[in-house]
Backbone atoms as SQL, in Angstrom:
CREATE TABLE atoms (id INTEGER PRIMARY KEY, chain TEXT, resi INTEGER, resn TEXT, atom TEXT, x REAL, y REAL, z REAL);
INSERT INTO atoms VALUES
  (1, 'A', 1, 'MET', 'N', 4.494, 1.979, -9.411),
  (2, 'A', 1, 'MET', 'CA', 5.045, 1.810, -8.084),
  (3, 'A', 1, 'MET', 'C', 6.428, 2.442, -8.079),
  (4, 'A', 2, 'THR', 'N', 6.670, 3.293, -7.102),
  (5, 'A', 2, 'THR', 'CA', 7.957, 3.957, -6.956),
  (6, 'A', 2, 'THR', 'C', 8.564, 3.537, -5.622),
  (7, 'A', 3, 'THR', 'N', 9.840, 3.208, -5.650),
  (8, 'A', 3, 'THR', 'CA', 10.494, 2.754, -4.433),
  (9, 'A', 3, 'THR', 'C', 11.692, 3.633, -4.118),
  (10, 'A', 4, 'SER', 'N', 11.773, 4.074, -2.859),
  (11, 'A', 4, 'SER', 'CA', 12.960, 4.765, -2.366),
  (12, 'A', 4, 'SER', 'C', 13.458, 3.968, -1.172),
  (13, 'A', 5, 'ALA', 'N', 14.463, 4.456, -0.511),
  (14, 'A', 5, 'ALA', 'CA', 15.064, 3.721, 0.595),
  (15, 'A', 5, 'ALA', 'C', 14.074, 3.432, 1.720),
  (16, 'A', 6, 'ASN', 'N', 13.174, 4.361, 2.010),
  (17, 'A', 6, 'ASN', 'CA', 12.285, 4.203, 3.154),
  (18, 'A', 6, 'ASN', 'C', 10.806, 4.150, 2.806),
  (19, 'A', 7, 'THR', 'N', 10.467, 4.245, 1.534),
  (20, 'A', 7, 'THR', 'CA', 9.064, 4.345, 1.155),
  (21, 'A', 7, 'THR', 'C', 8.813, 3.682, -0.193),
  (22, 'A', 8, 'ILE', 'N', 7.672, 3.011, -0.287),
  (23, 'A', 8, 'ILE', 'CA', 7.171, 2.514, -1.565),
  (24, 'A', 8, 'ILE', 'C', 5.887, 3.274, -1.823),
  (25, 'A', 9, 'THR', 'N', 5.831, 3.995, -2.942),
  (26, 'A', 9, 'THR', 'CA', 4.659, 4.806, -3.269),
  (27, 'A', 9, 'THR', 'C', 3.894, 4.138, -4.399),
  (28, 'A', 10, 'ILE', 'N', 2.580, 3.979, -4.181),
  (29, 'A', 10, 'ILE', 'CA', 1.724, 3.379, -5.189),
  (30, 'A', 10, 'ILE', 'C', 0.495, 4.258, -5.390),
  (31, 'A', 11, 'SER', 'N', -0.172, 4.067, -6.513),
  (32, 'A', 11, 'SER', 'CA', -1.466, 4.700, -6.775),
  (33, 'A', 11, 'SER', 'C', -2.517, 3.611, -6.704),
  (34, 'A', 12, 'VAL', 'N', -3.578, 3.886, -5.961),
  (35, 'A', 12, 'VAL', 'CA', -4.661, 2.921, -5.795),
  (36, 'A', 12, 'VAL', 'C', -5.938, 3.527, -6.345),
  (37, 'A', 13, 'THR', 'N', -6.620, 2.786, -7.213),
  (38, 'A', 13, 'THR', 'CA', -7.872, 3.273, -7.780),
  (39, 'A', 13, 'THR', 'C', -9.050, 2.665, -7.018),
  (40, 'A', 14, 'GLY', 'N', -10.115, 3.426, -6.947),
  (41, 'A', 14, 'GLY', 'CA', -11.339, 2.962, -6.326),
  (42, 'A', 14, 'GLY', 'C', -11.587, 3.490, -4.928),
  (43, 'A', 15, 'MET', 'N', -10.607, 4.117, -4.311),
  (44, 'A', 15, 'MET', 'CA', -10.806, 4.677, -2.968),
  (45, 'A', 15, 'MET', 'C', -11.563, 5.998, -3.094),
  (46, 'A', 16, 'THR', 'N', -12.676, 6.109, -2.366),
  (47, 'A', 16, 'THR', 'CA', -13.478, 7.333, -2.451),
  (48, 'A', 16, 'THR', 'C', -13.703, 8.009, -1.105),
  (49, 'A', 17, 'CYS', 'N', -13.300, 7.341, -0.013),
  (50, 'A', 17, 'CYS', 'CA', -13.569, 7.910, 1.310),
  (51, 'A', 17, 'CYS', 'C', -12.550, 7.389, 2.324),
  (52, 'A', 18, 'GLU', 'N', -12.650, 7.905, 3.541),
  (53, 'A', 18, 'GLU', 'CA', -11.734, 7.459, 4.600),
  (54, 'A', 18, 'GLU', 'C', -11.972, 5.997, 4.974),
  (55, 'A', 19, 'GLY', 'N', -13.196, 5.532, 4.810),
  (56, 'A', 19, 'GLY', 'CA', -13.481, 4.118, 5.051),
  (57, 'A', 19, 'GLY', 'C', -12.694, 3.239, 4.093),
  (58, 'A', 20, 'CYS', 'N', -12.645, 3.661, 2.833),
  (59, 'A', 20, 'CYS', 'CA', -11.847, 2.938, 1.834),
  (60, 'A', 20, 'CYS', 'C', -10.375, 2.949, 2.236),
  (61, 'A', 21, 'ALA', 'N', -9.906, 4.110, 2.629),
  (62, 'A', 21, 'ALA', 'CA', -8.506, 4.250, 3.035),
  (63, 'A', 21, 'ALA', 'C', -8.202, 3.346, 4.226),
  (64, 'A', 22, 'ASN', 'N', -9.117, 3.268, 5.183),
  (65, 'A', 22, 'ASN', 'CA', -8.898, 2.409, 6.344),
  (66, 'A', 22, 'ASN', 'C', -8.844, 0.939, 5.955),
  (67, 'A', 23, 'THR', 'N', -9.668, 0.543, 4.992),
  (68, 'A', 23, 'THR', 'CA', -9.643, -0.839, 4.509),
  (69, 'A', 23, 'THR', 'C', -8.289, -1.164, 3.898),
  (70, 'A', 24, 'VAL', 'N', -7.794, -0.273, 3.042),
  (71, 'A', 24, 'VAL', 'CA', -6.500, -0.481, 2.399),
  (72, 'A', 24, 'VAL', 'C', -5.383, -0.435, 3.444),
  (73, 'A', 25, 'ARG', 'N', -5.429, 0.528, 4.351),
  (74, 'A', 25, 'ARG', 'CA', -4.403, 0.663, 5.394),
  (75, 'A', 25, 'ARG', 'C', -4.328, -0.608, 6.245),
  (76, 'A', 26, 'THR', 'N', -5.482, -1.112, 6.653),
  (77, 'A', 26, 'THR', 'CA', -5.518, -2.326, 7.476),
  (78, 'A', 26, 'THR', 'C', -4.903, -3.503, 6.731),
  (79, 'A', 27, 'ALA', 'N', -5.257, -3.654, 5.461),
  (80, 'A', 27, 'ALA', 'CA', -4.696, -4.740, 4.657),
  (81, 'A', 27, 'ALA', 'C', -3.174, -4.615, 4.547),
  (82, 'A', 28, 'LEU', 'N', -2.710, -3.390, 4.378),
  (83, 'A', 28, 'LEU', 'CA', -1.270, -3.184, 4.215),
  (84, 'A', 28, 'LEU', 'C', -0.501, -3.423, 5.507),
  (85, 'A', 29, 'VAL', 'N', -0.975, -2.908, 6.624),
  (86, 'A', 29, 'VAL', 'CA', -0.217, -3.061, 7.873),
  (87, 'A', 29, 'VAL', 'C', -0.246, -4.497, 8.383),
  (88, 'A', 30, 'GLN', 'N', -1.163, -5.315, 7.873),
  (89, 'A', 30, 'GLN', 'CA', -1.177, -6.731, 8.207),
  (90, 'A', 30, 'GLN', 'C', -0.258, -7.544, 7.306),
  (91, 'A', 31, 'THR', 'N', 0.341, -6.881, 6.327),
  (92, 'A', 31, 'THR', 'CA', 1.251, -7.531, 5.396),
  (93, 'A', 31, 'THR', 'C', 2.644, -7.607, 6.009),
  (94, 'A', 32, 'PRO', 'N', 3.221, -8.806, 6.085),
  (95, 'A', 32, 'PRO', 'CA', 4.584, -8.910, 6.623),
  (96, 'A', 32, 'PRO', 'C', 5.546, -7.998, 5.868),
  (97, 'A', 33, 'GLY', 'N', 6.329, -7.244, 6.621),
  (98, 'A', 33, 'GLY', 'CA', 7.299, -6.329, 6.026),
  (99, 'A', 33, 'GLY', 'C', 6.841, -4.891, 5.981),
  (100, 'A', 34, 'VAL', 'N', 5.563, -4.631, 6.291),
  (101, 'A', 34, 'VAL', 'CA', 5.037, -3.268, 6.271),
  (102, 'A', 34, 'VAL', 'C', 4.940, -2.734, 7.695),
  (103, 'A', 35, 'ALA', 'N', 5.597, -1.600, 7.944),
  (104, 'A', 35, 'ALA', 'CA', 5.533, -0.957, 9.260),
  (105, 'A', 35, 'ALA', 'C', 4.306, -0.061, 9.365),
  (106, 'A', 36, 'SER', 'N', 4.034, 0.721, 8.305),
  (107, 'A', 36, 'SER', 'CA', 2.891, 1.630, 8.311),
  (108, 'A', 36, 'SER', 'C', 2.575, 2.053, 6.881),
  (109, 'A', 37, 'ALA', 'N', 1.411, 2.712, 6.735),
  (110, 'A', 37, 'ALA', 'CA', 1.004, 3.204, 5.420),
  (111, 'A', 37, 'ALA', 'C', 0.275, 4.534, 5.593),
  (112, 'A', 38, 'ASP', 'N', 0.628, 5.497, 4.766),
  (113, 'A', 38, 'ASP', 'CA', -0.034, 6.807, 4.736),
  (114, 'A', 38, 'ASP', 'C', -0.832, 6.892, 3.440),
  (115, 'A', 39, 'ILE', 'N', -2.092, 7.292, 3.550),
  (116, 'A', 39, 'ILE', 'CA', -2.973, 7.282, 2.390),
  (117, 'A', 39, 'ILE', 'C', -3.603, 8.656, 2.186),
  (118, 'A', 40, 'ASP', 'N', -3.560, 9.130, 0.940),
  (119, 'A', 40, 'ASP', 'CA', -4.226, 10.364, 0.536),
  (120, 'A', 40, 'ASP', 'C', -5.347, 9.962, -0.419),
  (121, 'A', 41, 'VAL', 'N', -6.571, 9.953, 0.084),
  (122, 'A', 41, 'VAL', 'CA', -7.717, 9.503, -0.709),
  (123, 'A', 41, 'VAL', 'C', -7.899, 10.360, -1.955),
  (124, 'A', 42, 'ALA', 'N', -7.752, 11.662, -1.821),
  (125, 'A', 42, 'ALA', 'CA', -7.994, 12.579, -2.942),
  (126, 'A', 42, 'ALA', 'C', -7.106, 12.273, -4.144),
  (127, 'A', 43, 'SER', 'N', -5.849, 11.948, -3.900),
  (128, 'A', 43, 'SER', 'CA', -4.928, 11.676, -5.006),
  (129, 'A', 43, 'SER', 'C', -4.816, 10.188, -5.314),
  (130, 'A', 44, 'GLY', 'N', -5.283, 9.349, -4.399),
  (131, 'A', 44, 'GLY', 'CA', -5.135, 7.908, -4.576),
  (132, 'A', 44, 'GLY', 'C', -3.730, 7.417, -4.279),
  (133, 'A', 45, 'ARG', 'N', -2.915, 8.277, -3.696),
  (134, 'A', 45, 'ARG', 'CA', -1.526, 7.918, -3.390),
  (135, 'A', 45, 'ARG', 'C', -1.423, 7.222, -2.046),
  (136, 'A', 46, 'VAL', 'N', -0.633, 6.170, -2.029),
  (137, 'A', 46, 'VAL', 'CA', -0.371, 5.428, -0.798),
  (138, 'A', 46, 'VAL', 'C', 1.137, 5.324, -0.632),
  (139, 'A', 47, 'GLN', 'N', 1.613, 5.735, 0.527),
  (140, 'A', 47, 'GLN', 'CA', 3.029, 5.592, 0.855),
  (141, 'A', 47, 'GLN', 'C', 3.152, 4.484, 1.889),
  (142, 'A', 48, 'VAL', 'N', 3.847, 3.429, 1.494),
  (143, 'A', 48, 'VAL', 'CA', 4.051, 2.284, 2.367),
  (144, 'A', 48, 'VAL', 'C', 5.455, 2.380, 2.949),
  (145, 'A', 49, 'HIS', 'N', 5.543, 2.227, 4.263),
  (146, 'A', 49, 'HIS', 'CA', 6.829, 2.307, 4.950),
  (147, 'A', 49, 'HIS', 'C', 7.244, 0.908, 5.395),
  (148, 'A', 50, 'PRO', 'N', 8.260, 0.328, 4.740),
  (149, 'A', 50, 'PRO', 'CA', 8.717, -1.017, 5.073),
  (150, 'A', 50, 'PRO', 'C', 9.383, -1.064, 6.446),
  (151, 'A', 51, 'ASP', 'N', 9.332, -2.241, 7.069),
  (152, 'A', 51, 'ASP', 'CA', 10.024, -2.406, 8.347),
  (153, 'A', 51, 'ASP', 'C', 11.405, -3.020, 8.176),
  (154, 'A', 52, 'GLY', 'N', 11.789, -3.347, 6.948),
  (155, 'A', 52, 'GLY', 'CA', 13.131, -3.842, 6.668),
  (156, 'A', 52, 'GLY', 'C', 13.296, -5.342, 6.805),
  (157, 'A', 53, 'THR', 'N', 12.219, -6.069, 7.069),
  (158, 'A', 53, 'THR', 'CA', 12.344, -7.511, 7.275),
  (159, 'A', 53, 'THR', 'C', 12.090, -8.329, 6.012),
  (160, 'A', 54, 'VAL', 'N', 11.596, -7.690, 4.951),
  (161, 'A', 54, 'VAL', 'CA', 11.270, -8.389, 3.715),
  (162, 'A', 54, 'VAL', 'C', 11.966, -7.666, 2.563),
  (163, 'A', 55, 'ALA', 'N', 12.520, -8.434, 1.624),
  (164, 'A', 55, 'ALA', 'CA', 13.176, -7.843, 0.454),
  (165, 'A', 55, 'ALA', 'C', 12.182, -6.983, -0.318),
  (166, 'A', 56, 'THR', 'N', 12.652, -5.883, -0.844),
  (167, 'A', 56, 'THR', 'CA', 11.788, -4.915, -1.524),
  (168, 'A', 56, 'THR', 'C', 10.995, -5.545, -2.657),
  (169, 'A', 57, 'ASP', 'N', 11.629, -6.361, -3.493),
  (170, 'A', 57, 'ASP', 'CA', 10.913, -6.989, -4.613),
  (171, 'A', 57, 'ASP', 'C', 9.762, -7.848, -4.113),
  (172, 'A', 58, 'ASP', 'N', 10.001, -8.640, -3.076),
  (173, 'A', 58, 'ASP', 'CA', 8.953, -9.485, -2.505),
  (174, 'A', 58, 'ASP', 'C', 7.858, -8.632, -1.880),
  (175, 'A', 59, 'LEU', 'N', 8.257, -7.563, -1.213),
  (176, 'A', 59, 'LEU', 'CA', 7.297, -6.689, -0.558),
  (177, 'A', 59, 'LEU', 'C', 6.385, -6.010, -1.575),
  (178, 'A', 60, 'GLU', 'N', 6.908, -5.611, -2.705),
  (179, 'A', 60, 'GLU', 'CA', 6.087, -4.977, -3.740),
  (180, 'A', 60, 'GLU', 'C', 4.981, -5.910, -4.208),
  (181, 'A', 61, 'PHE', 'N', 5.300, -7.201, -4.383),
  (182, 'A', 61, 'PHE', 'CA', 4.277, -8.173, -4.778),
  (183, 'A', 61, 'PHE', 'C', 3.231, -8.339, -3.674),
  (184, 'A', 62, 'SER', 'N', 3.687, -8.376, -2.438),
  (185, 'A', 62, 'SER', 'CA', 2.776, -8.533, -1.297),
  (186, 'A', 62, 'SER', 'C', 1.850, -7.328, -1.152),
  (187, 'A', 63, 'ILE', 'N', 2.386, -6.135, -1.404),
  (188, 'A', 63, 'ILE', 'CA', 1.575, -4.916, -1.341),
  (189, 'A', 63, 'ILE', 'C', 0.488, -4.965, -2.399),
  (190, 'A', 64, 'ASP', 'N', 0.860, -5.320, -3.610),
  (191, 'A', 64, 'ASP', 'CA', -0.108, -5.430, -4.704),
  (192, 'A', 64, 'ASP', 'C', -1.204, -6.430, -4.340),
  (193, 'A', 65, 'ASP', 'N', -0.810, -7.578, -3.811),
  (194, 'A', 65, 'ASP', 'CA', -1.773, -8.611, -3.414),
  (195, 'A', 65, 'ASP', 'C', -2.702, -8.112, -2.311),
  (196, 'A', 66, 'ALA', 'N', -2.165, -7.408, -1.328),
  (197, 'A', 66, 'ALA', 'CA', -2.972, -6.912, -0.210),
  (198, 'A', 66, 'ALA', 'C', -4.003, -5.895, -0.685),
  (199, 'A', 67, 'VAL', 'N', -3.601, -5.001, -1.564),
  (200, 'A', 67, 'VAL', 'CA', -4.529, -3.990, -2.092),
  (201, 'A', 67, 'VAL', 'C', -5.628, -4.671, -2.905),
  (202, 'A', 68, 'THR', 'N', -5.242, -5.602, -3.753),
  (203, 'A', 68, 'THR', 'CA', -6.209, -6.323, -4.585),
  (204, 'A', 68, 'THR', 'C', -7.180, -7.125, -3.720),
  (205, 'A', 69, 'ALA', 'N', -6.673, -7.799, -2.695),
  (206, 'A', 69, 'ALA', 'CA', -7.520, -8.596, -1.806),
  (207, 'A', 69, 'ALA', 'C', -8.503, -7.725, -1.027),
  (208, 'A', 70, 'SER', 'N', -8.156, -6.455, -0.827),
  (209, 'A', 70, 'SER', 'CA', -9.057, -5.562, -0.097),
  (210, 'A', 70, 'SER', 'C', -10.112, -4.931, -1.016),
  (211, 'A', 71, 'GLY', 'N', -10.069, -5.268, -2.308),
  (212, 'A', 71, 'GLY', 'CA', -11.094, -4.809, -3.233),
  (213, 'A', 71, 'GLY', 'C', -10.742, -3.604, -4.078),
  (214, 'A', 72, 'TYR', 'N', -9.469, -3.246, -4.111),
  (215, 'A', 72, 'TYR', 'CA', -9.030, -2.080, -4.868),
  (216, 'A', 72, 'TYR', 'C', -7.955, -2.497, -5.866),
  (217, 'A', 73, 'THR', 'N', -7.502, -1.566, -6.671),
  (218, 'A', 73, 'THR', 'CA', -6.543, -1.876, -7.722),
  (219, 'A', 73, 'THR', 'C', -5.336, -0.960, -7.640),
  (220, 'A', 74, 'VAL', 'N', -4.148, -1.554, -7.770),
  (221, 'A', 74, 'VAL', 'CA', -2.928, -0.762, -7.870),
  (222, 'A', 74, 'VAL', 'C', -2.817, -0.305, -9.311),
  (223, 'A', 75, 'ALA', 'N', -2.795, 1.004, -9.512),
  (224, 'A', 75, 'ALA', 'CA', -2.692, 1.560, -10.876),
  (225, 'A', 75, 'ALA', 'C', -1.269, 1.413, -11.382),
  (226, 'A', 76, 'SER', 'N', -1.153, 1.228, -12.678),
  (227, 'A', 76, 'SER', 'CA', 0.186, 1.086, -13.271),
  (228, 'A', 76, 'SER', 'C', 0.840, 2.426, -13.432);
């Protein structure tokens, strides 16, 4: 997981299609503190854009939980 001022970038394993990406995107945007998420299925990269209402450390845990709950895995 990589964090910058406006983006948290993660790698997600198991996504193979746009349907998978939509599942992960929906889980992420329903997570408090997440404004939006951009997903590249081919690379497994997900860029999460925080809305600034949740501390970054807490948000990282919530992102991991949301991805896991949607049936995918955040790669280390």
